N, C-alpha and C positions, 0 to 999 in steps of 0.2 A: 507442306510443300510451299515453295516460294515461286510465285508466278508473275510474269510481266505480260501485260496486254498492250499492243501497239495499234493505234488507230491507222486507217489508210490515209496516205497522202491524197489530198483532194485536188491537187493541181500537178501537171507534168513539170512545172518549174521547181527547181531545187530550193527555192527560197521563198515559199509562201510565208508571210510575215504576220506578226501580231496585228498589224494595221489592216490586213486583208479581212474585212468584216464578213465577206461571203463565206469563206472557208472555215472560219473559226467557230464551229458548232460541234457539240458533243456527239460521239458515236454511241447511240443508245443501245445497240446490240452488244457492244463490248462492255458497257457499263452494267448491263443486265447480267452478263456472264460473270463480271467481277463481283456483283452483289451475291450471286448464287454460290460462287466459290468461297467467298468470305464467310457465308453462313455455315459452311462445313469446317471452318476453322483454318483455312488456308490464308497465307499472307499474299495479298495481291497489290501490285503496283500498276499504274496506268500511265502510258507514255503518250502525250498529246503531240503527235508528229507535226501538226500544223501550227503549233504554238512556239516553234523555234526557228530562228533564221538558218541554223545549220543543224538539222535534226540528227545527222549521223554522228557529228561530234558530241552532241548532247547525249545520244544513246550510249556512246562509249563510256561516258561517266556513269550512267545509270547501271550499266551491266556489271560494274565493279561490285554491286551488292550481291551478285550471285543468284541465279535462278535455275530451278529445275525444269520449268516449262516457259516458253515464250509463245504467245498467241498473237498472230497478225491477221487483221482483216484486210480484204482486198477489194478494189474497184477496178474496172476494166482498163482504164487508160493510165494507171500508175502501178500496174503489177510489176514492172521493172524496178521501180523504187522499193517496193515491199520485198522483192526477192533480194535486193541489195541489203536491206535491213536483216533479212534472214542470214545472208552471208556474214554480215558483221557479227551476228549472234554466235554463229558457229566458229568464227575466227577467235572469238573471245573464249568460248568453251564448247568443245565438241560433245561434252556430256549433256548439254542443255537440249531438250527436245523442242523442235520447232513445229508449231501447228498453224496452218493457214485456213481461214474461213472467209466469209464474205462473198460478194457477187461473183467475182472472177473465178475464185476457187470452187464455188458452188456449181457454176456452169461449165468449168473446164478442169475438173479434178485431175485427169490423166496428164494433161500438159503441165500442171503445177508440180505433180509428183515426179516429173522428170528431173527437176532440180535436186541435186544431191544434198542441198542444205535444208530441204523440207522433209520432215519425218512423217507428218500426217496432214490430211485435209479433212475438215468437217463440212459436210454438205447439209444445209438446213439450219435449224436453230441449234446454237452451240452450247447452251447451258447444260443440259443433261449429258450429252456425249462427252463434253470436256470433263465434267465431274467424274464420270465413269472411267475415262481414260486415266486420269491421275490417281484414281483409286486402285488402279492395277487390274481392272477386269479384263477378261480375254478380248482381244481386238475384234474377233469375229462376232462377239455378242453386242457390240456397241453400234447402235443405229447411226447411219450417216457418216461413219468413220471410214476413210479411204487411206490406203497405205500400200507400200511395196512389201511383198512377201516372197522371199527367195527370187525366183525369176518371173514372178507374176504380180501384176498390179491389181489390187482389190478395189473395185469401185462399187459403192453402194448407193441406193436411192436416197434422196434428201430426207432428213428427219424433220417431220412436221408434227408438233405435239397435238394430242387430242385435247378437248376442252378442259378435262380434269388436270392434265399435265400443265397446260398453259396457266390455269388458275393457281397452280402451286408454285409458280416461279416467284422468287423474291423481287420486291420492288427495287428499282434502281436507287431509290432514296435510302435503302438500307445499306448502300455502299458508302462507307465512311468517308471516302476521299472525293465524293461527287462534287462537293462545293469547291474543293481546293484545286481540282484538275483545271478548271477554266477560270479561276479567279482573276487571272491577269488579262483575260480577253474581254474587250469592251462589249461585244455582242452577248456574251454570257452574263456579264454583270447586269445588262438591261433586260435579259430574256431567259426563260428556261424552256426546255424541250421535253415532251412526252410523246408516247405513241399509244393508241388505243386499238388499232387493228392492223392486220397485215394482208397483203395480196390485193388483187383487183380483178373483177370479172371481164374487163375489156382487154383487147389483144393488140394494143399499139405495137407495131412490129419493131420499133427502135428501142423499146423499153425492156429491161431485164425482168421486171416483176412478173409478167404473164408466164415466162418460161420457168421462173423459180417456183411459183405457186400453182401453176397449172390452171389458172382461172379461179382458184378457190380463194375464200377469205376466212381469216381467223380473227376472233374478237376477244380482247382481254375482258376480264370481269370488271364491270363498271363500278362496283363498290370500291375496288382497289384503286381504279383510275381516279374516282372522285376524291378519295382520301389523299391521293398524290396531289391533285389540284389544290385541295385545301391546304396542304403543307407548303406547296410552292407559292401560294398566294400570299403567304406571310413574308416572302423574300423578294417577290418581283411583282410587277404590274402587267407583265406580258408573258404569255405562255404559247409556244408554238407546238401544235400537234403535227407530228411528222408522218402520219398515215398517208399512203400514196394517194388516196381519194376518200376523204372522210365523209362526203355526202352521198356516196354511191349507195350505201345501205340506209334507207330512210329511217327504219326503226332505231338503228344504232345512233344515228345523228340526233334523232328526236330525244331518245332516252338520255344521251350524254348531256346535251345542253339544257334539257328540262331539269335534270338533276343538278346542274351547275346553278341555274336560276333559283331553284328551291333552296340551295345552300347559301346563296347570296342573301336571300331574304332572312335567313336565320343568323347570318353573320359568320357561318362556318367558312365561307369563301369570301374574300374581300371584294366589295362591290366594284372597286376601281379596275379589277383585272380585265385585260383585253386578251383575245385569242386570235391566233393566226392558224389557218388550216390550208391544206392542199385539196383542191376540189375540181369537179367537172362542171363546166358551165351549164351543160344540158341536164344535170341531175338536180338542179334547183327548181323548186316551185314556190308559189306565193307563201304557203304555210312554212316551209323551211326557211325562206328568206326572212319572214317576220320573226321567227324564233332566233335566227342568227343575229338579226339586228338587236333584239332585246338582250342577247347574251354578249354583245360587243365583239362580234366575230369579223375578221377580215380574211380574204381568201387569195391564195396563189392559184391562178387558173392556167392550166396547160392548154393553150390554143394552138401553138406551133405555127399555124399559117392561117391567113384570112381566106386563102384559096380553097374552095370546096374540093377541087380536083386534087390538090396536094394532100389535104387531110384524109381523103377517102382512098385514092389509088396509090399514093406514095407512102403514107404513114399508117393507114389502116386504123384510124382513130375509133371507128365503131360508134354505135349508138346514134342519137340524133345529131351529135356533133359532126359526124362524117358527112351527113346529108345536108347540113345547113349551108345556104348560100352566104356570101360575104355580108349581104345586107341583113339577113336573118341573124347571123352571128353577132354583128355589131349591135343590132337591136336588143338581143338577149343580154349582151354585156352591159349595155346602157341600163336595162331594166334591173339587173342584179346590182349594179353600182348605185342605184337609187336607194337600196336598202343597206348595203355594206360596202366598205372599200375593197376594191379588187386590184390584183397585181398580175396582169396577163403575162404569160411567157411565150416567146416566139423563137423559132429557129429561122434565121433570116434566109438561109440558102440550103434547102434540101436539093437532091438531084433534079427534081422536076420543077423547082421554082423558076419562074420566068421573071424577066425584068419588071413587067407590069405588076406581078405579084409582090415583089419587093417594094416597089414604089407605093402600092396601096397599103402595105403594112407600115411603112415609114410615115405615111400620111396619118394613119390611125395613132401611131406612137407619138407623133408630134402634137396630137390633141390632148395627150395625157399630162398630168402634173409630173414634174421632175421626180424620178425615182419610183414611178408607179408602174414599172414593167421590168421584166427580166428577159435577156436575149442571149442566144448562142449564135455565133456566126454560121457554123456548119454543124451537121449531125455527126455524131460518133457512133458507128455501129459496133457495139461491144461484142466480143467473141461469145457465141452461144445464143445470141438473139436471132430472130427470124430475119432481121434486116442485114445482119452479118452474112447469113447464108445466102441471101438474095444478091448481095453486092460484093462478096469476097473476090470474085474474078473480074470485077469491073475496073476499067481504066480510071474510074473516078475515085477509087479507093486510095487514100494516102496512108502509107505504112511507116512505122518507126521501128528501127532495129534496136535491140537491146541485148546485152550479154548476160548469160546465166552460167551457173556451174556446169550445165550440160551443153553449152555452146550458144551461138547467136540465134535469137528468135526475132519474130516481128509481131507487132501489135497494131491494130487500126488506130490511126491518129486523126481521122476525119474522112469525110466523104464530100467530094467537090460537087458543084452544081454544073449541069450541062450547059446552061446559058452563060457564055463568057462575059456578057455585059453585067450580070449579077456579080460574078467573081471580080471583075475589074472595079466595080463601084465599092465593094467591100475592101478590096486590097488598097485602093486609094485612100479611103477614110481611115483604115487601120494604120497605114504608114504615116499619115498626118498626125494621128492621135499619139503614136509612139514618140514622135519628135516633141509634141507639146507636153506629153507626160514627163519626159526627161527633164524639161525645164521646171516642171512643178510636180514632182513625184508624190506629193501629199494629196494631190487632187484625185478624183475618181476617173480611172481610165475609161470605164464603161460610159460615163457621162460625156467625156470628151469625144469618144468614138461615135456614139449615137448622134451627138450634136453635129459633127462633121458629115455624117452620112445623111442626116435629115436635111442639112443645109444644101448639100450637093444635089439632093432630089428636088430642091426648090421649095421646101417647107420651112416654117418657123415653129419653134417649140411653143407650147401653150403659154400665152402671156408675153410672147416674144415679138 
């Protein structure tokens, strides 16, 4: 079989470019599916949507090779673009079967199957269901596979592999085109990505992970993970673990980085390699921090808001993080940053954010070194999450219309803040940043925007 896998568009804009470092990262789920299909002798091509200025035109050239199946992954805010890709596939060849997976399809299979260009939806891990589908097994016997059958829509529970099945999956490094896919992208040349675990026990209501995994966690075999780290350390000095929260399970974190340190001593893993993880600030203790420091770990930390009220009642962060006061949270971030570099992530304006909350967040951001934080202006409640259910009828919801083969639909494009002063501050800084960025498009829009927002709030960046 000839198969094409298409990664999800990571921005609503039609021209994410090679210079957009944030979006140019591999889709590990699709690379894993590719590796496991190739191991059965299938020919697999991978289309890096975010690596082309005009992905649809580039896709048209790729489709000339002819494919039996095309698999597309989805995320909530770009499902319209992915369905456009599905339409392009069917326009080229009606015989090609189109399979959608990923977050949006996982949480909203019935909606996706309404599009006549979609033949199948896979909910959950796609490796085994995809292999069984193209092998011609009966549709009703394939776990996680959803489809239209006569006048009935067949929706199945997500497929989550047991430990034995998870251990049998081929490594993404077995995929022959892994290195070539992102060779043009600067962030890939400087860094490689891996995953060691899936799911999260916390229930942040804006996050899709709790709904997808039901609070459970799955762990890959560390022997295989450490072998992958060893191989990648020959090609890069930076490895990013994409686990949702790598420090949530203490034993897993300890075994992973202890194993890495042991292999650094023997020379199996290059000593110069640094690691970046996603982590919870409240799941670090002194022992884990000492281990992280020895292993050269940095962490992306999801804070979302300095306001305890917002973290608890608005976002349902859970754990100690939901109960920490602003002062306690800053103290904990300061403590963690004494051991390892951290990159806190903030949502500047949730529905319950007040002007004083925004100003306090900007005050903290202004104290950080340039580039040491990530921000989103507003929260996007993806369809299928608890936050979407909570806010779908709210006047604060911003919708975007998109056309599909089954008619016009809408998708959440953001959720506004109740405090108009917050909205006005963000709008003013954003408008100024757009004008400045047009004059110097090679500069970082995020840096310009944050600088204007911080200056308007009366602060100066660190060292400024």
